[in-house]
N, C-alpha and C positions, 0 to 999 in steps of 0.2 A: 482462357474460358471466362466469360463475363458472368457476373452473379445472376443476372436474369436468365441466362441461357443454360444454367446447370441442369435444371430438371428436364427441360425439353431435349437436351443432348443425351443425357444419361438414360432417358426413358427408352431410347432405341436399343440400348445394349443390356439394360437391366430390366427384365420383364417381371411383372407381378404374377408369378406362377402360383403362389399360395394365396388363394382367394379369402382365406379366413383372416388374413392380416388386414386390418382396416386401411382404407385408402389414405387417411391422414398420416399414419405412420410410414406408409410407403413413400409419400411425397417428402416427408421430413428426412427419411433416410437418404433420399437422393440429394436433398439440399445439403445435408451434412457431408455426404461424399464429395459434393462439389467444392465445399469449403476446404476439405482436406486436400483435394487435388490442386486447388489454387495455391494453398500454402506450400505444397511440395514443389510446384512449378517455380514459385518465387524463391524458395530455398535453392533450387537447382541453379537458377540464374546467378545468385550470389556466390554459390559454391564454385561454379565453373570460372568465375572471374578471379576468385581468390586462388584457385588451383593454377590458373594461368599466370597470375602475378602474385607469388607467395609473399612478397614484401608488404602487400596491402593488409596482411593479417595483423601486423603490428601498428597499423594506422589507428587513429581515433575513430571509434565507431560512429560518432556524430558526423565527422567529416566525410567518411565513406558513405554514410546514409544520405547525405545531401547530394553527393555525386551520383549515386545510383538511384536516388528517388525512392528509397525504401525506409522502413521503420528502423530507428537506431537499435532498439531491443532485438529486432529480428537479425540485423547485421551482427550484433554482438554475439548472439547465440551461434551463428554459423562460423564466426571467427574462432570461437572457442573450440568448435568441432574440428576445424582445419588445423589449429595449433596442436591439438591432441594427436592428429594423424602425422604431423610433421615431427613431433617428438618420437613417435614410433618408427619413423623413417619409411612409412608406407602410404604416401599421398597418391591416391588414385584420381586421375583426371575425370573419370566418368562418375557422376554423382550416384547413379543407381547401384553401381558396383561397390562404391565406397561405403554408402550408408545402408543400403538394402532396406528402404522404408517398408513397413508392414502395417496393416490395418488391424486394430484390436477389436474384434467383433463382440467381445464380452461386455463392452461398455457402449451404451447407446444413449445419446442425448436427444430428446424430442421436445420441440416447442409447440406441440400440438394444442395444448390447453391454454387458452387465453381468457377463460372465464372462471370465476371462483365458485359459482353455484350451479353452472350448467356446462361444465367441461366434458369432453368426451372420455377422459381417463381419470380425472381427479375432480371431486366435488367436495367443497368445504363449507360448513355452515356453523355459525356461532349463535348461541342462544343463552339466555339467562334464566336461572331457576333458583329461587330462594336466596337471592343475593350473590350467587356464584355464577361465573361464566363457564360454559361448557362448549366444546367443539365436537363436531361429527365429521369425520373424514371418510370419504368413499373412494376406493381405488379400483380401477378396472385392470385386472391382471390376467395373463394367459394361464391356462391350466394344461394338464397333460393330454387332455382330449382335443387339443388344438381348438379350444374355444376360450372366449373371454368371459370372466365372471367378476361381479362386483363384490368387494370385501369392505366391511364397515368397521371403523375404529372410533370409539367415543372416549374422550378424556376431559379432565378438568383443565381449563386454560391456565398457564403459568401466570404468576402475579404481575410480572412486567407487562405481558400482553393484555391482561385484564385491566390494568390501569389505562392503557392506551385505548381499549374499547370503551371504557367508561367515559373517557375524555372526548369521544366522538371520532376516533381515528377510523379510517375506512380501509378494510383489508382488501388486498389484491389477489391475483391468481397465485396459488402456492407453488413452491418448488420442492423437489425431493433431492437432497444433496448427499452424495456418498462421501464419507469421511473415514479416515484411518485413525484408530486409537494408538497411543504410545505402545500398548502391548502387542500391536500388530494386527488386531482384529479390525474388521470393517463394519461400520454401522451406516444406516440411512437416516438422515436428519430432515425433519420437515421445516422448511423455511417459509414463513408467511410475511411478505412485504406489506407495509402499511402506508397509506397516504395520510399525512398529518398536515393540518393547516397551521401555518406559523405566521406571525406578524413581524416582518422585518422592517426596521426603520429605514426610511429613505435618507439619502445623504443630506438633503436640504432640510430634513426634519429632525436631525440629531440635536438633542437638547444641549449637551455639553460637549465641546470639541476636545475630546480626550480619547486617545487611541492607545491600544497595546501593540507596539511595534515588535515584530519577531524577525530575527535573522537566523536562518538555518545554516548550520555547519556540522552535519553529521559526521562524527569521527570518534576515535577512541577517547578523546579528552572531553567531548561534549556533544550534545545533540543540537543545541540552539541556545539563543539568548533572547531575553525579552526586557523591554523597558516601557514605562508609561510616559507618553509624550503629550504635552499640552502646548498652548500658545507661548513660545519663547522659553520653555523650560522642560526638563525631563527628569525622570527618577534615576535612582541607582539601578544597575543591572541585576538580573537574576539568571543564573546559569542552570541549564538542565543537562544532567549527565546520566549515563546508564553503564557505568564501568563494569559492574558485576555481570550484567547480561552480555556485555561485549566480550568479556573474557570467556564466558561460556560459549558464545558464538564462535570465537576463534578456536576453541578446543574442539567443538563439534565439526568445524570446517576442516581441521587437520585430520580428524578421523575419516571424513569423506574423501579427502585427497589420498590418504593411505590406502583406503579400500579401492580407489580408482587405480592406483598403481598395481595393486594386487590383482585386480580384474584384468588389467592389460597383460600381466605376466601369464596368468592362467589361460587367457585367450590365445596367446602365442603358443603355449604348450599344447593346446587342443589341436592347432593346425600342424604342429610338428610331430605329434605322437602317431604311431601306427597301430597301436593296440586298441581294439574296440572297448574292452573293459576299462582300460585306463582313461579313454576319452569319455566314457559314460560317467566315471567318478569325477573327472574334472568338470563336466557339465553340471553335475549335481552341486559341486562346490561353487561353481560360478553362479548358479541360481541362488544359493544361499547368500553369497556376497552381494548380489544385486538387491536382495531383500533387506540386508543390513544397511546398504547404502541408501536405499529409499527411505528407510526408517529414520536415518539421521538427517536426510534432506527435509523430511517432514518436520523434524525437530527445529531445524533452522528456520523454516517458514513460520512455525509457531512462535519462536522467540522474536522474530522480526515483527510479526503482527502484534505481539504483546507490547513491544516497545512503542510502536506507532500509536496504538490505542491509548496507552497511558500518557504519552507525551501530548497528544492532542487534547485529552481530558484535562491535563494540567493547565494548558493555555486557556481553555474555555472557562475553567473554574477561577483562574486568576482574573480574567476579565469580569466575571460575575462579581467577585469579591470587591472590585473597584467600581462597579456600576458602569463599566465601559460598554458602549454599544457598537464599537468598530474595532476589528483586529486587522492590522496592516502587515502584509508580507510582500516580498518581491514577486514579480511575475515570473514564475518558474518555467523553465524549459529543460528538456533532457540534455541539451547541448551545453547548458550552463553549469553542469556538475564540475566541481573543482577536481583537479588532477591530484588526488591524494597519493602520497608516497608510502602508504601503509600496506598492510597485508592484503591478500586476495579476499579474505572474508570481509574486511572492512570496505574494500572497494565495491564488492557486490552489495553489501548492506547500504552503502551510500547511494548507489544507483537505484536500488529498490525504494529507499526512503524518499528520495527526491520525487520519484514518479507517483507516489501514493499520498504524500502528506497534505497536499492542497485539497484534494477531493475529500479526504477524511475530516480535515479541519473545517472545511466549508459545510459539510453535512452536520457535524456536531454543533457548530456555531448557529446554524439556522434553527435547530431544535431549541436553542436557548434564546432565540430572538436577537442574535448578534450578527452583524454584517461583516463579511470578509472583503477587504479592499486590497486590490493588487496595485502596486506602484511600479514605475520604471526602475529596473535594477541597475541602470548605467551609473558607474562611478560611485556607488554608495560606499565602497571601501577605499576610495582613492582621495576623497576630499574630507578635510577635517570638519567635524560637526560643530566645533567651537569657533574657529576663525574663518572657515570657508576656503582656506588655501589648500592647494594640492600637496599631499604628503606621500610617504612611502610605506607600503605594507610589506612586512617581513614575517611570514608565517602567521602567528597569532598576535603580532604587535603592529601598531600603526604609529609612525613617527612623523611629527610635524614641528614647525618652529615654536609653537606654543606648548608642546609637551608630547608625551608618549602615552598612548591609550591602547586598550584592547581592540583588536581589529574588528571583531564582531560587535562590540559595544559601539564603536564609531559608526559601523554600518547600520545598526538597528536604530540609532538616533536619527540618522539621515533618512531612513525609511519612514520613521514616525513624522519627521518634519515635512516630508513630501506628502504624506497622507493628510496632515493638518492643513497644509497649503491647498491641497486639492479640495478638501471639504469646504474651506473658506471661499475658494473661487466658485464652487458650485452653488453655495448658499447666496452669494452676492450676484449670481447670474452671469458671471464672466466666462464660465466654462460649463459645458454640458457633457464633456467627455471625461473619461477616467484616465486619460493620458496625462503624464506629468513630465516636466523637464528634468534634466540631469543635474542641474546646479541648485543649491539650496542656500538660504540665508543663514548667517551664523546664529547659533543659539546661545542663550545665557547659561550660567552655571546651573548644575542640577539642583533641584530642591531636595531637602534633606531626607524626605520620606522615601524609603525603599519600597519595593513591591510587597504585597500583602504577605505577612508571616503566617505560620500555621495557626496562630490563635485567631486571626481575623478570618482565615479560611473556614473555620468551624461554623461560621454563620451560613455558609452555602453548601457544605459537604460534611457528611458524617465522619467521625473520627476513625471508625473502622476502615472506611474507604480511603481516608487520608494515609493511614499506615500501609494499606495495600499498595497504593500508588507509589509511596516512598520506597517500597521494597524493590520496585522495578526501575523507576526513573527518579533519581535523586535531585533535589533542588538546593541551590546554594543558600537560599534564605531560610531553610528549614533543615536542621540536623536531625537525622533519624534517631540517634541515641538520646538526644534531648527530648524528642517527642515521646519515645518509649518511657523515659523517666517520668515525664509529666503525666502520662496516661496511667502509669502505675501508682503515682501519688494521688491523683484524683480518681476516685472509684467510678468508672463509667461502665464497668462490666466487661472490659476488654483486657485488663491487666492480668 
């Protein structure tokens, strides 16, 4: 079923019998149903191939996705589903019998409103009174009498949103997002996207050729590494780690796996028992376990998002403290994820981290007027940054004839050198493309200055935020205990 045909095809089978439902919601419901059906058809195709050839379950999801022409994340999700059925010894060839997909009618997503002030179901207005910003939200909701009625909510605008409105940011159509609290309760949060005008420097207009080169290596030992690279020299490295959060992530993932095994056992008991009362008690127990599992899965999502937010904030703040206008990273693809031999939780975190970090870093860098530059990732970890010869990478070490270096440090310097060379070629008019070759020129020894310490970071970030960042993502150039001792000694109101 093609995307453009979903509404016209489903109209013949799903009639609009309740005339009190607006036509826009009716069309949106058909579009959403078409999206669900398309995704289920795609899942079925992948599932039937894996059920016919079970050995493909243990293939790389990137390789299988290229063969099938599907999304790697989609293939990975179906692979996990089939692995679970193989462990239970009940692999069903028919997808509909094995999975029994169902449609949850309690949740409905509508894209009907595309206007902020004249939407059919949501209207939002901002106004200023006596120096304060206020907002008026109108929602059109169904009532018990099968009629729609407008409800109005007026509130003071939060300080962050007020600062954006004062600076001239343009609000867009609002969204209402359903969120689950750690306590298990659900809330509805109003999300207002803003259009902000930023001045990004062009490559040929960069005043000083100095880049912050970042090599990502999300794992238990570190998240990434950054160096400042200039023409012919580079700084000492700084390592970003999140060991405390990673240990917590591992612990929560073990709890999820334990609940998964428990759910499988109870599901088998439900099919085996002949007593209706016993089956009812087991179903109630199964419902409770599903809720506990979802609560812990939401915790994993929250921890991953927290690490990503703070890590990208660190990179942008380091660039600001050095006055750097360009951050250089490798051109990331899902298939380029390293094959970590760590636990299941770390592998899942790595896959998620790689797929999100570029978009988040680019968004935050734009807000600060910093450009994100992607370079060719070929052989950044195989050639020596100092002599230019090919070396050998062994886990986190890189060995060359001229010495032994940290693998990520060697790669980050090569990334920075390619970015500097690319900027030079664009400024001189020799290249208009952002493509870069895979070989680099040898670099001179590092200059003695390392990356910005916490004292210099105080010029661009508040000390309270600095301490909050360090509690989540630790930085090798800044020891958390030393920071706490210093802030207690100097009375800033936070000790």
